[in-house]
C-alpha positions in Angstrom: 43.6 109.7 78.9 44.3 106.5 80.8 40.6 105.8 81.2 40.1 106.2 77.4 43.0 103.8 76.7 41.5 101.2 79.1 38.1 101.6 77.4 39.7 101.2 74.0 41.6 98.1 75.2 38.5 96.5 76.6 36.5 97.2 73.5 39.3 95.7 71.4 39.2 92.6 73.5 35.5 92.3 73.3 35.6 92.7 69.6 37.6 89.5 69.2 36.1 87.0 66.7 33.8 84.2 67.9 36.6 81.7 67.5 38.5 83.4 70.3 35.7 82.9 72.9 34.9 79.3 71.8 38.6 78.4 72.0 38.8 79.9 75.4 35.8 77.7 76.5 37.4 74.6 75.0 40.7 75.4 76.7 39.1 75.8 80.1 37.6 72.3 79.8 40.9 70.9 78.5 42.8 72.3 81.4 40.3 71.4 84.1 39.3 67.9 82.9 42.3 66.7 81.0 45.5 68.3 82.2 44.6 68.7 85.8 43.4 65.1 86.6 46.1 63.4 84.4 49.2 65.5 85.2 48.5 67.5 88.4 46.5 65.2 90.6 49.4 63.0 91.7 53.2 62.6 91.5 52.9 60.3 88.5 50.9 60.6 85.2 47.4 59.1 85.7 45.9 56.7 83.1 42.2 56.5 83.3 40.1 53.8 81.7 37.9 56.6 80.4 35.6 54.4 78.3 33.8 51.5 80.2 34.9 49.0 77.5 33.6 45.5 77.5 35.4 42.3 76.3 34.6 41.4 73.6 34.1 44.6 71.6 30.8 45.4 69.9 28.5 44.2 72.7 25.4 46.1 71.6 25.8 45.0 68.0 26.0 41.4 69.2 22.8 41.9 71.2 21.1 43.5 68.2 22.0 40.5 66.0 20.8 38.1 68.7 17.4 39.8 68.5 17.3 39.4 64.8 18.4 35.8 65.1 15.6 35.1 67.6 13.0 36.4 65.1 14.6 35.2 61.8 16.1 31.9 62.8 14.3 30.7 65.9 10.9 32.2 64.8 10.4 33.6 68.3 9.9 37.1 69.7 12.9 39.4 69.3 12.1 41.0 72.7 14.5 38.9 74.7 17.1 40.2 77.2 17.1 44.0 77.1 15.8 44.6 73.5 14.3 48.1 73.4 14.5 48.8 69.6 11.5 49.1 67.4 10.4 45.9 65.6 11.5 47.0 62.2 15.1 47.4 63.4 15.1 43.6 63.8 14.5 43.2 60.1 17.0 45.9 59.1 19.9 44.2 60.9 19.0 40.7 59.7 21.4 40.8 56.6 24.3 41.0 59.0 23.5 37.5 60.3 24.9 36.1 57.1 28.5 37.3 57.7 31.0 36.8 60.4 30.5 39.0 63.5 33.9 40.5 63.2 33.1 41.7 59.7 29.7 42.9 60.8 31.3 45.0 63.5 33.9 46.4 61.1 31.2 47.4 58.6 29.1 49.1 61.2 32.1 51.0 62.5 33.1 52.3 59.1 29.5 53.3 58.3 29.4 55.1 61.7 32.6 57.0 60.9 31.3 57.9 57.4 28.0 59.1 58.8 29.8 61.2 61.5 31.8 62.9 58.7 28.6 63.7 56.8 26.5 65.2 59.6 29.4 67.0 61.3 31.4 68.3 58.3 29.5 68.0 55.0 26.0 69.0 56.2 27.1 72.2 58.0 29.1 73.3 55.0 26.2 72.6 52.6 23.8 74.4 55.0 25.9 77.5 55.3 25.3 80.4 52.8 29.0 80.8 52.0 29.7 77.0 52.0 33.2 77.5 53.4 35.1 75.4 55.9 35.5 77.7 59.0 38.0 77.3 61.8 35.1 76.7 64.3 33.7 73.9 62.1 37.1 72.1 62.0 37.4 72.5 65.7 34.1 70.9 66.4 34.7 68.2 63.8 38.1 67.1 65.0 37.3 67.2 68.7 34.1 65.3 68.2 35.9 62.7 66.1 38.2 61.9 69.1 35.6 62.5 71.8 34.7 60.1 74.6 31.1 59.8 73.4 32.0 58.8 69.8 34.7 56.3 71.0 32.1 54.9 73.4 29.6 54.6 70.4 32.2 52.7 68.3 33.3 50.5 71.2 29.7 49.3 71.9 28.8 48.8 68.2 26.0 51.3 68.6 24.2 53.1 65.7 23.0 56.4 67.0 25.1 58.3 64.5 23.7 56.3 61.7 20.1 56.9 62.8 20.7 60.7 63.2 22.5 60.8 59.8 19.4 59.3 58.1 17.2 61.7 60.0 19.3 64.8 59.1 19.4 63.6 55.5 15.6 63.5 55.5 15.5 67.0 56.9 18.0 68.2 54.3 16.0 66.7 51.4 12.8 68.2 52.7 14.1 71.7 52.9 16.4 71.8 49.9 15.1 69.3 47.4 11.4 69.7 47.1 11.0 67.1 44.3 12.3 64.3 46.6 10.3 65.1 49.7 8.6 61.7 49.7 12.1 60.1 49.9 12.8 62.4 52.8 9.7 61.1 54.6 10.8 57.5 54.0 14.3 58.2 55.4 12.8 60.0 58.4 10.6 56.9 59.1 13.6 54.6 58.8 15.5 56.7 61.4 12.5 56.5 63.8 12.3 52.7 63.3 16.0 52.4 64.2 15.9 54.6 67.3 12.6 55.9 68.5 13.9 59.3 69.6 14.4 60.8 66.1 10.6 61.4 66.2 11.4 64.6 68.1 12.9 66.0 64.9 9.4 65.8 63.3 9.1 69.6 63.8 12.0 70.1 61.5 9.8 69.0 58.6 8.1 72.3 58.4 9.1 75.1 56.0 6.1 77.5 56.1 5.2 77.8 59.8 2.1 79.8 59.0 0.6 77.0 56.8 -1.2 75.3 59.7 -3.4 73.0 57.6 -0.6 71.4 55.6 1.7 71.3 58.6 -0.8 69.5 60.8 -1.7 67.1 58.0 1.9 66.3 57.2 2.9 65.7 60.8 -0.1 63.6 61.6 0.4 61.4 58.5 4.1 60.9 59.4 3.3 60.1 63.1 0.6 57.7 62.0 2.8 55.9 59.5 5.6 55.5 62.1 3.1 54.1 64.6 1.8 51.6 62.0 5.4 50.5 61.3 5.7 49.4 64.9 3.4 46.6 63.8 5.9 45.4 61.2 6.3 42.0 62.8 2.7 41.7 63.9 0.5 42.8 66.8 1.9 40.3 69.3 5.5 41.6 68.7 4.2 45.1 69.0 2.8 44.3 72.4 6.1 42.8 73.5 7.8 46.1 72.3 5.4 48.2 74.3 6.0 46.0 77.4 9.7 46.4 77.0 9.5 50.2 76.7 7.2 50.5 79.7 9.5 48.3 81.8 12.5 50.4 81.0 10.6 53.6 81.7 9.6 52.3 85.1 13.0 50.9 86.0 15.7 52.6 84.0 19.3 51.6 84.4 20.9 54.3 86.6 24.6 55.0 86.5 26.8 58.1 86.1 26.9 57.6 82.3 23.2 57.9 81.9 22.5 61.6 81.3 18.7 61.4 81.0 16.4 63.4 83.2 15.1 60.3 85.0 18.6 59.0 85.7 19.8 62.4 86.9 16.9 62.7 89.4 17.4 59.2 90.8 21.2 59.5 90.8 20.9 62.7 92.7 18.6 61.3 95.4 16.2 64.2 95.3 13.5 64.2 98.0 10.6 64.5 95.5 11.9 62.6 92.5 8.6 62.6 90.6 8.0 66.3 91.0 11.7 67.1 90.2 11.5 65.0 87.1 8.3 66.7 86.0 9.8 70.2 86.5 13.0 69.3 84.5 11.0 67.7 81.7 8.8 70.9 81.6 11.9 73.0 81.5 13.2 71.1 78.4 9.8 71.3 76.8 9.4 75.0 77.4 12.9 75.7 75.9 12.1 73.7 72.8 8.6 75.3 72.5 10.0 78.8 73.0 12.5 78.3 70.1 9.6 76.9 68.0 7.6 80.0 68.8 10.5 82.2 67.7 10.8 80.3 64.4 7.0 80.6 63.9 7.0 84.4 64.5 9.9 84.8 62.0 8.5 82.2 59.6 12.0 80.8 58.8 11.8 78.5 55.9 15.2 76.8 56.0 16.9 74.6 58.7 16.9 76.6 61.9 20.1 75.9 63.8 18.6 76.7 67.2 15.7 74.4 66.8 17.7 71.4 65.5 20.1 71.8 68.4 17.2 72.1 70.9 15.6 68.9 69.4 19.0 67.1 69.8 19.2 68.0 73.4 15.6 66.8 73.9 16.5 63.5 72.2 19.4 63.2 74.7 17.5 64.1 77.9 13.9 62.9 77.5 14.3 59.1 77.1 14.6 57.3 80.4 17.9 55.8 79.3 20.4 57.9 77.4 23.9 56.5 77.8 26.9 58.6 77.1 27.5 57.0 73.7 24.5 59.1 72.5 26.8 62.2 73.0 28.2 61.2 69.6 25.3 62.9 67.9 25.9 66.2 69.7 28.8 67.5 67.5 26.6 67.7 64.4 24.1 70.3 65.7 26.9 72.3 67.3 28.7 72.3 64.0 25.5 73.5 62.3 25.2 76.2 64.9 28.7 77.5 64.4 28.4 77.4 60.6 25.1 79.4 60.5 25.1 83.2 60.1 22.3 83.6 62.7 24.5 82.2 65.5 27.3 84.7 65.0 25.1 87.8 64.9 26.1 90.4 67.5 24.2 93.0 69.4 24.9 96.7 68.7 25.4 97.8 72.3 28.6 97.0 74.2 26.4 95.7 77.1 24.6 93.1 75.0 27.8 92.2 73.3 29.4 91.4 76.7 26.4 89.2 77.5 26.8 87.4 74.2 30.5 86.7 75.0 29.6 85.4 78.5 26.9 83.1 77.1 29.2 81.8 74.4 31.9 81.1 77.0 29.4 79.2 79.2 28.1 77.3 76.1 31.6 76.4 74.9 32.7 75.2 78.4 29.6 73.1 78.8 29.9 71.5 75.3 33.6 70.8 75.5 33.1 69.2 78.9 30.9 66.5 77.3 33.9 65.5 75.0 35.8 64.2 78.1 34.9 61.1 80.1 33.3 61.3 83.5 36.4 59.6 84.9 38.3 62.9 84.6 35.6 65.1 86.2 34.7 66.1 89.8 31.8 64.0 91.1 29.3 66.9 91.0 29.6 67.2 87.2 30.4 63.7 86.2 26.9 63.2 84.8 26.4 65.2 81.6 22.9 66.2 82.4 23.9 69.6 83.8 26.1 70.4 80.8 23.3 69.5 78.4 20.7 71.6 80.2 23.2 74.5 80.4 23.7 74.4 76.6 19.9 74.3 76.0 19.3 77.3 78.2 22.1 79.2 76.5 20.8 78.5 73.0 17.2 79.4 74.1 18.5 82.7 75.4 20.5 83.4 72.2 17.5 82.6 70.0 15.5 85.4 71.7 18.3 88.0 71.8 19.8 87.5 68.4 17.1 87.2 65.8 17.2 87.4 62.0 14.7 89.6 60.2 11.2 88.2 59.6 10.9 86.7 56.2 7.9 86.6 53.9 5.4 83.8 53.9 5.8 81.2 51.2 3.4 78.3 51.0 5.0 74.9 50.5 3.4 71.7 49.2 2.9 68.7 51.4 
């Protein structure tokens, strides 16, 4: 009788809703990386300077405008100092030269906040079948709004959230508004010309994965168009752009707040850095390809939450420099995951259900740890690379274990 009661109690605990396990993961990070270092580490409350702020505020925007000024006013190459942005970005930021910098920074900040709301709250709601605001969605939205990465993004005057908003809007238009797909292609190209890394989301512009001919044609055309746009300021400026990218790839800025693969390898002082970097890059590529293979086998025609999340992790890890302000784009794919029915599907057996809970706990702890600054964490996990890889592995595993039924094949136009 006692054994039966224990089994019933355990099953009752394991049957708790997904929100319970996600909240438990968030609570663990909150206690370990917020309460512990601030209230328990000394006899007095600790005040960490958790964002490496620079005086004056908006440094990266100021640099971006100096690149535009070099091209538009001085008629010289925009590839001065540490300019690594595509040539077209120089043109896109030129209108801000005609207003006072303080107003330019305020405009960029407000646009950043609006874009964050769109990709982390509005898009997940619209993508869900029931189109309801869930508790998990609000949790991700609010915590991401006050996260270290998003504050870092706003402090620097960065525009990662804007670029990803434009990219996700393009993906949304492609999948749900067929008549305006060419507008989606234009928006996607703009996002790539703002920040090169959105090109990894090119695989999201596929609806019928079995239509090889149209898919290859579409992706090649988009890749070619974006390559041609790198010549927007002429061939000489394009050469300067390539030289700048190659220089950064060869000598990336290494610090604890750079969570890229190359930074993690150098920062960790591994004995065979080139081999280690290749292995880690292959691991990320295999995870993304594995999820793509699952999507192909199931021929899913809408926005796959696993794939868009895996592409986001790839965008965070693959570039040689990915400073922690890029973590501001992570809340959106997590919100899309938690709002999608596929992500909450459970296994029938208690054993697989227990594995699901463990994986969800690990995923939630890893994600919520990225919301807190490296200043509050032990040195071994200050760099967010391990947390990002852990999430990618967890999502790859879930994409194989919890699969929706295979859908029919429907050909889509280019």
